[in-house]
C-alpha positions in Angstrom: -18.5 10.5 5.8 -16.9 10.9 2.5 -19.1 13.0 0.2 -17.3 13.3 -3.0 -14.0 13.9 -4.7 -13.6 17.0 -6.6 -11.3 17.1 -9.6 -8.8 20.2 -9.6 -6.6 21.1 -12.5 -3.3 22.1 -10.9 -0.3 20.5 -9.1 -0.6 17.5 -7.2 0.0 18.2 -3.6 1.9 14.9 -2.8 5.2 13.5 -3.4 6.3 9.8 -3.6 9.7 8.3 -4.1 10.1 6.3 -7.4 9.0 2.6 -7.2 7.8 3.0 -3.4 4.2 3.6 -4.2 3.6 0.0 -5.3 6.3 -1.7 -3.1 3.8 -3.2 -0.7 2.3 -5.1 -3.5 5.5 -7.0 -4.5 6.4 -5.4 -7.6 10.3 -5.7 -6.8 11.7 -7.9 -9.7 8.9 -7.4 -12.0 9.6 -3.7 -13.2 13.1 -2.1 -13.3 12.5 1.2 -11.2 15.9 2.4 -12.2 14.8 2.9 -15.7 12.1 4.9 -17.5 10.7 4.5 -21.0 8.1 6.2 -23.0 5.1 4.7 -25.1 2.9 6.6 -27.4 -0.9 4.9 -28.2 -4.5 4.9 -27.8 -6.1 3.8 -24.6 -8.1 0.7 -25.1 -9.4 0.0 -21.7 -8.9 1.1 -18.0 -9.7 -0.7 -14.9 -9.1 1.4 -11.6 -9.1 -1.3 -9.0 -7.3 -2.8 -6.2 -4.7 -4.1 -5.8 -3.4 -2.5 -9.0 -5.0 -0.5 -11.9 -4.4 -1.4 -15.4 -4.5 0.6 -18.6 -4.3 -1.3 -22.0 -2.3 0.8 -24.5 -2.6 0.1 -28.2 0.7 1.1 -29.7 1.5 1.4 -33.4 4.7 -0.1 -34.6 7.0 1.3 -37.4 5.9 -1.6 -39.6 2.3 -0.9 -39.2 1.5 -3.4 -36.8 0.1 -3.0 -33.4 1.2 -4.1 -30.0 -1.1 -4.0 -26.8 0.9 -2.8 -23.7 -0.1 -3.7 -20.2 0.4 -0.7 -18.1 0.1 -1.3 -14.4 -0.8 1.6 -12.2 -1.2 2.3 -8.6 -4.4 1.0 -7.2 -7.6 3.1 -6.9 -7.3 2.9 -2.8 -3.6 4.4 -3.0 -4.8 6.9 -5.3 -7.6 7.9 -3.1 -5.2 8.0 -0.2 -3.0 10.5 -2.2 -5.7 12.6 -3.0 -5.5 11.7 -6.8 -8.9 11.4 -8.9 -8.1 9.7 -12.4 -11.4 10.8 -14.2 -9.3 12.8 -16.7 -7.6 9.7 -18.1 -10.4 8.1 -20.6 -10.4 5.2 -23.0 -9.8 6.5 -26.7 -7.4 9.2 -25.8 -4.1 9.5 -27.5 -1.6 9.6 -24.8 2.1 9.3 -23.8 2.9 6.9 -20.8 6.2 7.1 -19.0 7.3 4.6 -16.5 9.5 1.5 -15.6 10.0 -1.3 -18.0 9.4 -5.0 -17.2 12.6 -6.7 -16.3 11.6 -9.7 -18.5 11.4 -8.0 -21.8 7.5 -8.3 -21.8 5.1 -5.6 -23.2 4.5 -4.3 -19.7 5.1 -0.9 -17.9 4.7 0.3 -14.3 3.2 3.7 -15.0 4.4 6.9 -13.5 2.8 9.7 -15.5 0.5 9.9 -18.5 0.6 12.9 -20.9 -3.0 13.4 -22.0 -3.9 14.8 -25.6 -5.2 17.7 -23.6 -1.7 18.6 -22.9 -2.0 17.9 -19.2 -0.2 15.5 -17.3 -1.8 12.7 -14.9 0.9 11.9 -12.5 0.5 8.6 -10.1 3.0 9.6 -7.5 5.4 12.5 -8.2 4.8 16.3 -7.3 6.6 17.5 -10.3 5.7 16.8 -13.8 7.6 14.4 -15.8 7.1 15.7 -19.1 9.0 19.0 -19.6 7.5 22.3 -20.0 6.7 22.8 -23.7 5.2 19.1 -23.8 3.0 19.7 -20.5 4.5 20.7 -17.2 0.6 21.0 -16.0 -0.7 18.2 -13.9 -4.4 17.6 -13.5 -5.9 15.1 -10.9 -5.6 16.6 -7.5 -8.8 16.0 -5.7 -10.2 17.7 -2.8 -11.7 15.4 -0.1 -14.8 16.8 1.4 -15.8 15.3 4.6 -17.7 15.6 7.8 -14.5 16.5 9.6 -16.6 17.9 12.7 -18.5 14.4 13.0 -15.1 12.5 12.7 -13.7 14.8 15.5 -16.7 14.3 17.8 -16.6 10.4 17.3 -12.7 10.2 17.9 -11.7 8.8 21.4 -8.1 8.4 22.2 -6.7 5.8 19.9 -10.0 4.9 18.6 -10.2 6.8 15.2 -9.0 6.4 11.8 -5.2 6.7 11.0 -3.7 7.5 7.6 -0.2 7.2 6.2 2.0 10.3 4.9 3.4 8.6 1.7 5.7 11.4 1.4 7.8 10.6 4.2 10.3 7.4 4.2 9.9 7.3 7.9 6.2 6.4 7.5 6.2 4.4 4.4 7.3 1.8 3.6 8.4 0.0 6.9 9.8 -3.2 5.6 12.9 -2.3 4.0 15.2 -5.3 4.2 18.5 -5.8 5.9 17.1 -8.1 8.5 19.5 -10.7 10.6 18.7 -13.5 8.8 20.1 -17.1 9.8 21.1 -19.6 7.1 17.8 -20.9 6.8 16.4 -17.3 6.4 18.7 -16.7 3.5 18.0 -19.8 1.7 14.2 -19.3 2.0 14.8 -15.8 0.6 16.9 -17.2 -2.3 14.1 -19.2 -3.6 11.7 -16.2 -3.9 10.0 -15.8 -7.3 8.8 -12.4 -7.4 6.3 -13.3 -10.2 4.9 -16.5 -9.3 3.9 -16.0 -5.6 0.8 -15.7 -3.5 1.1 -12.3 -2.4 0.0 -11.3 -6.0 -3.3 -12.3 -5.2 -5.9 -10.7 -2.9 -6.2 -11.2 0.8 -2.9 -12.9 1.1 -1.1 -10.4 3.6 -0.8 -12.0 7.2 0.4 -10.5 10.2 2.8 -8.8 10.4 3.2 -7.9 6.6 -0.5 -6.3 6.4 0.8 -3.4 8.7 2.8 -2.2 5.6 -0.4 -0.9 4.1 -0.3 2.8 3.5 -4.2 2.7 3.3 -6.4 4.0 6.1 -6.9 1.7 9.3 -9.5 2.3 12.4 -9.5 0.9 15.9 -13.0 0.3 17.2 -14.1 -1.0 20.8 -15.9 -4.3 20.5 -16.7 -5.7 23.9 -13.7 -7.2 25.5 -11.7 -6.9 22.1 -10.1 -4.0 20.1 -10.9 -4.6 16.5 -8.5 -3.1 14.0 -10.0 -2.5 10.6 -7.6 -2.2 7.7 -8.9 -0.9 4.4 -6.2 -3.3 2.5 -8.3 -6.5 1.6 -11.0 -5.3 3.9 -8.9 -6.9 6.8 -10.1 -7.1 10.2 -7.5 -8.0 13.2 -9.3 -9.0 16.6 -7.5 -8.0 19.5 -7.9 -10.0 22.7 -7.8 -7.8 25.9 -8.9 -10.2 28.3 -5.6 -11.9 29.5 -7.2 -15.2 29.9 -8.5 -15.2 26.1 -7.2 -18.8 24.9 -5.7 -19.0 21.6 -7.0 -21.9 19.1 -4.9 -24.8 18.2 -4.7 -23.9 14.7 -2.4 -21.0 13.0 -4.0 -18.5 10.7 -3.1 -15.8 8.3 -3.4 -13.2 11.1 -2.7 -15.2 14.1 -3.9 -14.7 17.6 -3.4 -11.5 19.3 -3.8 -10.3 22.9 -3.7 -6.7 23.7 -3.0 -4.4 26.8 -2.7 -0.6 27.5 0.3 0.6 29.0 -0.6 4.0 29.7 -1.7 5.4 26.3 0.2 2.9 24.4 -1.5 -0.3 23.0 0.7 -3.4 23.2 -0.2 -6.1 21.0 1.4 -9.8 21.0 0.4 -12.2 18.3 1.4 -15.7 17.8 -0.2 -18.7 16.0 0.5 -17.1 12.8 0.8 -19.0 9.4 1.6 -16.5 6.8 4.6 -17.9 5.2 6.1 -14.3 4.0 7.6 -11.6 6.6 7.8 -9.0 4.0 6.9 -8.1 0.4 10.1 -9.4 -1.0 9.8 -13.0 -0.1 11.7 -13.1 3.3 10.4 -16.3 5.0 8.9 -16.6 8.5 8.1 -19.8 10.3 5.0 -20.5 12.2 6.8 -20.2 15.4 7.1 -16.3 14.9 5.9 -14.0 17.6 5.4 -10.4 17.1 4.9 -7.7 19.6 3.4 -4.2 18.4 3.3 -1.0 20.1 0.9 1.8 19.2 1.8 5.0 20.9 -0.1 8.0 20.3 1.3 11.6 20.9 -0.4 14.1 23.4 -3.1 15.5 20.9 -3.4 12.0 18.9 -2.6 13.6 15.8 0.3 11.0 15.4 0.6 7.3 16.2 4.1 5.7 16.6 4.4 2.1 15.7 7.0 -0.4 16.5 7.1 -4.1 15.5 9.1 -6.3 17.3 9.8 -9.8 15.4 11.2 -13.1 17.0 11.6 -16.0 14.9 14.8 -18.0 15.8 14.4 -20.2 12.8 14.8 -17.2 10.2 16.3 -14.1 12.2 19.5 -14.7 14.2 17.9 -12.4 17.1 14.8 -10.0 17.8 14.6 -6.9 15.7 12.3 -3.7 15.6 10.8 -2.0 12.6 9.2 1.3 12.9 6.7 3.8 11.2 4.2 6.5 12.1 0.6 6.9 11.2 -1.3 10.4 11.1 -4.9 11.5 11.9 -6.8 13.0 9.1 -10.3 13.4 10.1 -11.3 13.8 6.6 -10.3 10.1 5.9 -12.3 7.0 6.4 -12.1 3.2 5.6 -13.5 2.2 2.4 -14.5 -1.2 1.1 -11.4 -2.6 -0.8 -13.4 -4.8 -3.5 -9.9 -6.6 -4.5 -9.8 -8.2 -7.8 -6.9 -10.6 -8.5 -4.6 -9.5 -11.3 -2.8 -12.8 -11.8 
């Protein structure tokens, strides 16, 4: 079990490509990840929550007036997964924030780094300090996870363990990267996507297969003649029916109906009866006739789990295609309650 996170005042030991950390929460089209701005002000409030954190920053203007900026941050779950502990960022501190501006000219920023009045920097993703040496160059916020590794190791049984994501490797995260073989209907549906006004900005709205983009821990658990896949994001529970005679319900659901089987060490999961609307976080449509086949293949010592997603949806995709990623076993990690709070 996770016992506690200890704050350590030196370089953060993780690296995430700019903009990638929040990609699975539909930030495309809201912030311009190609640009960086800086804001100086006083922190009015902080909310470390899921699916995004929020800092309200009071910025003094040249004419003496004040503007409150809405600073979007990585979620507390993502920070925990990276080993970041944000207790150094406090209300009332005079800080400088750097990040991506709003594409719509609003007083909003997607935060990458915060320069604290102490001279230390808190970063939400980069291994290197953004603020140059002389301003800071010193990063605070690395957390050491102390857990009962021996108990987790003893409990692990084949694929039945907690799996995590290496967020520093593009081969592991993110998995949905576009470039799909869209039909005319698929292209038309994608053209109607509004990144600001869509259901994916709300809690509990990712279906199969999009929920598998999650960088947060997940766990396979035996449950009678089913395998339960528990994902930290949205406290999602997927039930995989291992009985080949299990009957699907008439209705379609967000996660669909899954049947599974083992082919050697590989868990193969076929899912249909899905009504999720979107295939990825950038508005690619999917029909209720979609069928997905997932293959979870561990290596010999069960430290890595390769994942292949094969998608068939004749309405939106010209042909079946594969997406791939992998997970890693980190026995110090566990699946936490997500406690999502809608932002919009």
